[in-house]
C-alpha positions in Angstrom: 103.5 140.2 127.4 104.1 143.9 127.4 106.3 145.4 124.6 109.9 146.3 124.9 108.9 150.0 124.7 106.4 149.6 127.5 109.0 147.8 129.7 111.6 150.3 128.8 109.4 153.2 129.9 109.2 151.6 133.3 113.0 151.5 133.5 113.4 155.1 132.2 113.8 156.8 135.7 116.4 154.3 136.8 118.3 154.6 133.6 118.3 158.4 133.9 119.6 158.2 137.4 122.4 155.8 136.3 123.3 158.1 133.4 123.5 161.1 135.6 125.6 159.4 138.2 128.0 158.3 135.4 128.0 161.8 133.9 129.0 163.4 137.2 132.0 161.1 137.6 133.6 160.5 134.2 136.8 158.6 133.7 139.2 158.7 130.8 141.1 156.1 128.8 141.4 152.4 129.5 141.4 152.2 133.3 137.8 153.1 134.5 137.7 151.7 138.0 134.7 153.7 139.3 132.7 153.3 136.0 133.5 149.5 135.9 132.2 149.2 139.5 129.0 151.0 138.7 128.4 148.8 135.7 129.0 145.6 137.7 126.6 146.8 140.4 123.9 147.5 137.8 124.3 144.0 136.2 124.6 142.1 139.4 121.0 141.2 139.9 120.5 139.9 136.3 122.2 136.5 136.5 124.8 137.1 133.7 128.1 135.4 133.2 130.5 138.3 133.8 134.2 138.8 133.2 136.4 141.9 133.4 139.5 142.8 131.4 142.9 141.6 132.6 144.6 144.9 131.8 141.8 147.3 131.0 138.6 148.4 132.7 136.2 146.4 130.4 133.1 144.4 131.3 131.9 141.5 129.3 128.5 140.1 130.3 126.8 137.0 128.7 123.1 136.3 129.0 122.4 132.6 128.3 119.0 132.0 126.8 116.6 129.2 127.7 117.6 127.1 124.7 120.5 126.7 122.3 120.9 129.1 119.4 123.2 131.8 117.9 124.8 134.6 119.8 124.6 138.3 119.2 126.8 141.2 120.6 125.5 144.6 121.8 128.2 147.3 122.6 128.4 150.4 124.7 131.5 152.5 125.1 132.4 153.9 128.6 135.2 156.3 128.5 135.0 160.2 128.7 137.2 162.9 127.2 139.8 165.2 129.0 137.5 168.2 128.5 136.4 170.7 131.2 132.7 170.7 131.1 130.9 173.9 130.4 127.3 172.8 130.3 126.1 174.2 133.6 124.0 171.0 134.2 123.2 170.2 137.9 124.9 166.9 137.5 128.0 168.3 135.5 131.4 166.8 136.0 133.8 168.8 138.2 136.9 166.5 137.8 138.3 167.9 134.6 136.8 165.2 132.4 133.5 165.1 130.6 131.2 162.7 128.9 131.1 165.0 125.9 130.4 162.2 123.4 127.4 160.6 125.1 129.1 157.5 126.3 127.3 157.9 129.7 124.0 157.4 127.7 125.6 154.4 125.9 126.4 152.6 129.2 123.0 153.4 130.7 121.2 152.3 127.5 123.1 149.0 127.4 122.4 148.3 131.0 118.7 148.9 130.1 118.9 146.5 127.2 120.5 143.8 129.5 117.6 144.2 132.0 115.0 144.0 129.2 116.5 140.9 127.8 117.2 139.2 131.1 113.4 139.6 131.8 112.8 137.7 128.5 115.3 134.9 129.1 112.7 132.3 128.4 112.1 133.8 124.9 115.8 133.7 124.0 117.3 130.8 122.0 121.0 131.5 122.1 123.0 134.1 123.9 123.5 137.9 124.1 127.0 139.4 124.8 127.1 142.9 126.3 130.3 144.6 125.5 131.0 147.5 127.9 134.2 149.0 126.4 136.7 151.4 127.6 139.2 153.3 125.5 137.1 154.3 122.5 138.4 157.8 122.6 141.9 156.9 123.7 143.1 154.8 120.7 141.2 151.5 120.3 139.7 149.7 123.3 137.7 147.5 120.9 140.7 145.7 119.5 141.9 145.0 123.0 138.5 143.5 123.9 138.6 141.4 120.7 142.0 140.2 121.8 140.6 139.2 125.1 137.8 137.1 123.4 134.7 139.3 123.6 133.5 138.0 120.2 133.6 134.5 121.4 132.5 135.1 125.0 129.3 133.0 124.6 131.3 130.0 123.5 131.2 130.5 119.8 131.7 133.5 117.4 128.8 136.0 117.6 126.6 136.0 114.5 126.1 139.7 114.5 127.0 142.9 116.4 125.2 146.2 117.1 125.8 149.5 118.7 123.9 152.8 119.1 125.5 156.3 119.4 123.8 159.4 120.4 124.2 162.4 118.2 122.7 165.9 117.7 119.4 165.4 116.0 115.7 165.1 116.6 115.3 163.1 119.8 114.2 159.5 119.3 115.0 159.5 115.6 117.3 156.6 114.4 119.6 156.9 111.5 121.8 154.3 109.7 122.8 153.0 106.3 124.3 150.0 104.6 128.0 150.1 103.7 130.3 152.8 104.9 128.7 154.7 107.8 131.6 156.4 109.4 135.0 157.4 108.1 138.5 156.0 108.8 140.6 158.1 111.1 144.3 158.6 110.2 147.0 161.1 111.2 149.5 163.0 109.1 152.7 164.4 110.5 155.2 166.3 108.3 158.6 167.7 109.4 160.4 170.1 107.1 164.1 170.6 107.6 165.9 173.8 106.6 168.7 175.9 108.1 167.9 178.2 111.0 169.1 181.7 111.5 168.3 185.2 112.7 164.8 186.5 112.0 166.2 189.7 110.6 168.4 187.8 108.0 166.3 185.2 106.3 168.5 185.3 103.2 171.3 183.8 105.3 169.0 180.9 106.4 166.8 178.3 104.7 163.5 179.1 106.3 161.2 176.0 106.7 158.2 177.9 107.9 156.9 179.2 104.6 157.5 175.7 103.1 155.1 174.3 105.8 152.6 177.0 104.9 152.8 176.1 101.2 152.4 172.4 102.0 149.2 173.2 104.1 147.7 174.9 101.0 148.9 172.1 98.7 147.2 169.5 100.8 143.9 171.2 100.4 144.3 171.2 96.6 145.4 167.6 96.7 142.1 166.6 98.3 139.8 168.8 96.2 141.5 168.1 92.9 142.6 164.5 93.5 139.5 162.7 94.8 136.0 162.0 93.5 133.4 163.9 95.6 131.5 160.6 95.8 134.6 159.0 97.6 135.0 161.8 100.1 138.2 162.7 101.9 138.6 165.3 104.6 142.1 166.5 105.5 142.2 169.0 108.3 145.6 170.6 109.5 145.2 171.1 113.2 148.8 171.6 114.4 151.6 173.9 113.2 155.1 173.8 114.9 158.0 176.2 114.4 160.3 178.4 116.5 159.5 179.0 120.2 161.5 182.3 119.9 159.9 185.1 117.9 163.2 186.4 116.3 164.7 183.0 115.4 164.2 181.1 112.2 164.1 177.5 113.3 166.0 174.6 111.7 162.7 172.6 111.5 159.0 173.3 111.3 156.1 170.9 110.9 152.4 170.2 110.9 149.9 167.7 112.0 146.6 166.8 110.4 143.7 164.4 110.7 142.7 162.5 107.6 139.3 161.0 107.2 138.3 158.7 104.3 135.5 156.4 103.5 137.5 154.0 101.4 140.7 152.0 102.0 141.9 153.0 98.6 142.1 156.6 99.7 144.3 155.7 102.7 146.7 153.8 100.5 146.8 156.8 98.0 147.5 159.1 101.0 150.4 157.0 102.2 151.9 157.0 98.7 151.2 160.6 97.5 151.5 162.9 100.6 155.2 162.1 101.2 155.9 162.8 97.5 154.0 166.1 97.6 155.7 167.3 100.8 159.2 166.3 99.6 159.0 168.0 96.3 157.7 171.3 97.8 160.4 171.2 100.3 163.1 170.4 97.7 161.9 173.4 95.6 162.8 175.7 98.6 166.1 173.9 99.5 164.6 171.9 102.3 163.9 168.3 103.0 160.7 166.7 104.4 159.9 163.6 106.4 156.2 162.5 106.3 154.3 159.9 108.3 150.7 158.8 107.5 149.6 156.9 110.5 146.7 154.6 109.9 144.2 154.6 112.8 140.5 153.4 113.0 139.2 151.8 109.8 136.0 152.7 108.0 132.9 151.7 110.0 131.1 149.4 107.5 127.6 148.1 108.1 126.8 144.9 106.4 123.9 145.3 104.0 121.7 142.5 105.5 122.2 143.7 109.1 121.6 147.3 108.2 118.4 146.5 106.3 117.3 144.2 109.3 118.1 147.0 111.8 115.9 149.4 109.8 113.1 146.9 109.7 113.3 146.0 113.3 113.5 149.6 114.5 110.7 150.6 112.2 108.6 147.8 113.5 109.2 148.8 117.1 109.1 152.6 116.9 107.3 153.4 113.6 109.0 153.9 110.2 108.7 157.6 110.5 111.4 157.4 113.3 114.0 155.6 111.1 116.0 157.4 108.5 118.4 156.0 105.9 121.4 158.2 105.6 122.5 159.2 102.1 126.1 159.4 102.9 128.8 158.5 105.5 129.5 160.7 108.4 133.2 161.8 108.5 133.7 161.2 112.2 135.2 157.8 113.2 134.5 155.0 115.6 136.4 152.0 116.9 133.3 149.8 116.7 134.7 149.6 113.1 137.1 146.9 114.4 134.2 144.8 115.6 132.3 145.1 112.3 135.5 144.2 110.4 135.3 140.8 112.2 131.5 140.0 112.2 128.5 141.4 110.4 126.5 144.0 112.1 125.3 147.6 112.1 126.0 150.8 113.9 123.0 153.2 114.5 122.7 156.9 115.4 120.1 158.1 117.7 119.1 161.8 117.8 119.3 163.2 121.4 119.1 167.0 121.2 117.2 168.3 124.2 113.9 170.1 123.7 114.3 173.8 123.2 117.5 173.5 121.1 117.4 173.4 117.3 119.4 170.3 116.3 121.0 172.3 113.5 122.5 174.7 116.2 123.3 172.0 118.8 126.8 171.6 120.0 128.5 168.6 118.4 129.8 165.6 120.3 133.2 166.5 121.8 132.2 170.1 122.6 132.6 171.2 126.3 129.0 172.5 125.9 127.5 169.3 124.3 124.2 168.2 126.0 122.1 165.1 125.2 118.5 164.3 126.3 118.5 161.3 128.6 114.8 161.1 127.9 115.9 158.8 124.9 117.4 156.2 127.2 114.3 154.0 127.3 114.0 153.9 123.6 117.8 153.3 123.3 117.5 150.3 125.5 114.5 149.0 123.7 116.2 149.5 120.4 119.3 147.5 121.4 117.1 144.7 122.8 115.0 144.7 119.5 118.2 144.3 117.5 119.3 141.4 119.6 116.0 139.7 119.4 116.3 139.7 115.6 118.9 136.9 116.0 118.0 135.2 119.3 114.4 135.8 119.9 112.3 132.6 119.6 110.3 134.2 116.7 113.5 134.7 114.8 114.4 131.0 114.8 
C-alpha cells in the first residue's frame, strides 16, 4: 500500500482548493453556518458518523475501524478573527473577517486526515474522532464541545488527542515538546478611584491618572523581579482608560492587561499579589483600587509519552530532520488546553511561511498581513493521520 505522504500528495490540490474557499469566506465566533456546511459536504462521502452542536457550529465525525480497539481524537479549529485582511491574496476575504491564525488550514488538513484514514478503514482497530471546533478565538469552544460529549463520541473516552497549528517557520518543519507547550491566558483589569476636577487645578482633585501610570510601571517590576526566568510570566498592558474630555480630571481611570504564564502557581500568585500592589499604590496617593484577575485558558500541557510518541511518529513519516524539540514554551495560548487537561495527548506546530519570506520576518498569527503556505496541507493531513495510527493502526495493537 502507498504511504500516507504519497496519498496526501494526491489530495493536495483538493485540500488547497478547500482551504482557499474557506479563507475567502471566514466566519467568527461560535456560529459558523457556512463553514459548517462546507465541512459537512467535504466529509459526506467518507461514511462517518456525524453529529453537529446543539447551540454552536461544531462538527463531530467518528470513523469506526474494521475491528474493536481504542479511540483517538484529532482536532481542527474553524473560526476566524474580526480583522480586515490586508494580504492582497487573490482569494482574500472581503467580509471584514480573516483567517489570520491559519484555522482555514487546520480545517482542510483535518478533512485530509479524515480522507486518508477512511481509505485505511480496514487497517484501523478502534475509532478516530474528528473534532471540528468553533470558538477557539472567541472564548473557549473546546469546553463546549467537551460538554457536548466530543471526548466520548466513539462510545468510550478517547485514549489520546492531537492537534496541529500552523505558525511562521520553515515550511514543513514540525515542532513540539513534552510538558508546557503554550501559556495560560488570563486578563487583568484595574480601576483606580480618585476625585475628579478641572484639568487646570489638579491640587483640588485626587487625580487617578498618574496612579494608573505608576501601577503600569510597578506591574513590569513585579514580573521581572518576582518570578524566576525559568518559570516565565508575560504581563502586557494593552488598555488605558481615563477622561473622555481633555480638560477634565476623571473620578476614575483604569487599565487592562493580558497575563501569560506557564504554571498554575503563577496565576495563583497573580490573583493574590496584583490586587495588593494596586491597592497600596492607590492608597499612597489617596485613591482606592479594584482589581480583577480573570482566569482564561489554562496552560497547554503535552503529556510526556504522547509528545515523545508524536516526535517518533513524525520523524518516521517525514524524516527526523523535519521534527524539532522546542526548548521552551510559547507564550501564546490555545483552548486545546482544555482537551489536554482531560486526556493525554500532544499539540504540534507546523511551519508554514511561504517561499520568499524569511520566517524571522514573517507576520505573526493574528496580523492582518499574515500569510501561510497551503503547500503544507498534504503533510499536515498525513501527520495527523500518522498520529492517529499510533493508537488505532493494526500495527500499533
